[in-house]
C-alpha positions in Angstrom: 120.5 110.6 90.5 118.0 113.5 90.3 115.1 113.1 87.9 113.8 116.0 85.9 110.2 117.2 85.7 108.7 117.0 82.3 108.9 120.4 80.7 106.9 119.8 77.5 103.3 120.1 78.6 102.1 120.2 75.1 102.9 116.5 74.7 101.5 115.4 78.1 98.6 117.0 79.8 96.6 116.4 83.0 93.5 117.6 84.8 92.3 117.3 88.4 89.0 117.8 90.2 89.0 118.2 94.0 85.3 117.1 94.1 83.3 118.0 97.2 86.4 118.4 99.4 87.6 121.9 100.6 91.1 121.3 99.2 92.8 119.1 96.6 94.3 116.0 98.3 95.6 114.3 95.1 99.0 114.8 93.5 100.4 114.0 90.1 104.0 113.1 89.2 105.3 113.4 85.6 109.0 112.7 85.5 111.7 111.5 83.2 115.2 110.3 83.6 117.6 110.6 80.7 119.1 107.2 81.3 116.0 105.2 82.3 112.7 106.6 80.9 109.4 108.2 82.0 107.5 107.8 85.2 103.9 108.8 85.6 102.0 108.6 88.9 98.7 109.6 90.5 98.7 109.7 94.3 95.1 109.8 95.6 95.4 111.4 99.0 93.0 110.8 101.9 92.9 112.6 105.3 94.8 115.5 103.8 97.3 116.1 101.1 100.6 115.7 103.0 101.2 112.1 102.0 100.3 112.5 98.3 102.3 115.6 98.1 105.4 114.0 99.7 104.9 111.0 97.3 104.7 113.2 94.2 107.8 115.2 95.3 110.0 112.2 96.2 108.9 109.0 94.4 110.8 109.6 91.2 114.1 109.9 93.1 113.3 106.7 95.1 112.4 104.8 91.9 115.3 106.0 89.7 117.8 105.4 92.6 116.4 101.9 93.0 117.0 101.3 89.3 120.5 102.6 89.6 121.1 100.3 92.6 119.7 97.2 90.9 120.6 97.7 87.2 120.4 93.9 86.5 117.0 93.3 88.2 114.9 90.8 86.2 112.4 93.5 85.4 111.5 97.0 86.5 108.3 95.7 88.1 110.3 94.3 91.0 112.2 97.6 91.3 108.8 99.4 91.4 107.9 97.2 94.3 111.1 98.1 96.1 110.6 101.8 95.6 106.9 101.7 96.7 108.0 99.9 99.9 110.5 102.6 100.6 107.9 105.2 100.0 105.5 103.4 102.4 108.3 103.4 105.1 108.7 107.1 104.7 105.0 107.7 105.0 104.3 105.4 107.9 104.0 108.2 110.5 101.9 110.6 108.4 98.4 111.2 109.6 97.2 111.5 106.0 97.5 108.6 103.5 97.7 108.0 99.8 97.1 105.4 97.2 99.3 105.1 94.1 98.9 104.4 90.4 102.3 104.2 88.7 103.3 103.7 85.1 107.0 103.4 84.1 107.9 103.6 80.4 111.6 102.6 80.0 113.7 103.9 77.1 114.6 101.3 74.5 112.0 98.7 75.6 108.6 97.8 74.4 107.5 96.9 77.9 105.4 99.2 80.1 105.4 98.5 83.8 102.5 99.4 86.1 101.8 99.2 89.9 98.7 100.0 91.9 98.5 100.5 95.7 95.1 100.9 97.2 91.9 101.7 95.2 93.5 104.2 92.7 92.7 102.5 89.4 
């Protein structure tokens, strides 16, 4: 199940600052899935941008696929954990690394799910 990038920037904006580094190492993911909801992530890269870029380009598919595979999971928080573990496995041989701050807003639910890996908050 392929997720779609948000295409209505007027409703959701973002800004970045590369700081003193020579290049931006952080990546942002703004995605939604018509069946499941919205996914917002900040990946704070370190040692380069390869890991954070990979995470931003692939985490939505990992997460929404996990939701599809476990539709009756007790809560989406456990599915976030599964998807983050899969992401970590994919990144284990990268020289660069990344932290993650994740927010999932499911459709038709008052609950917001969050996950943080590393010192991103």
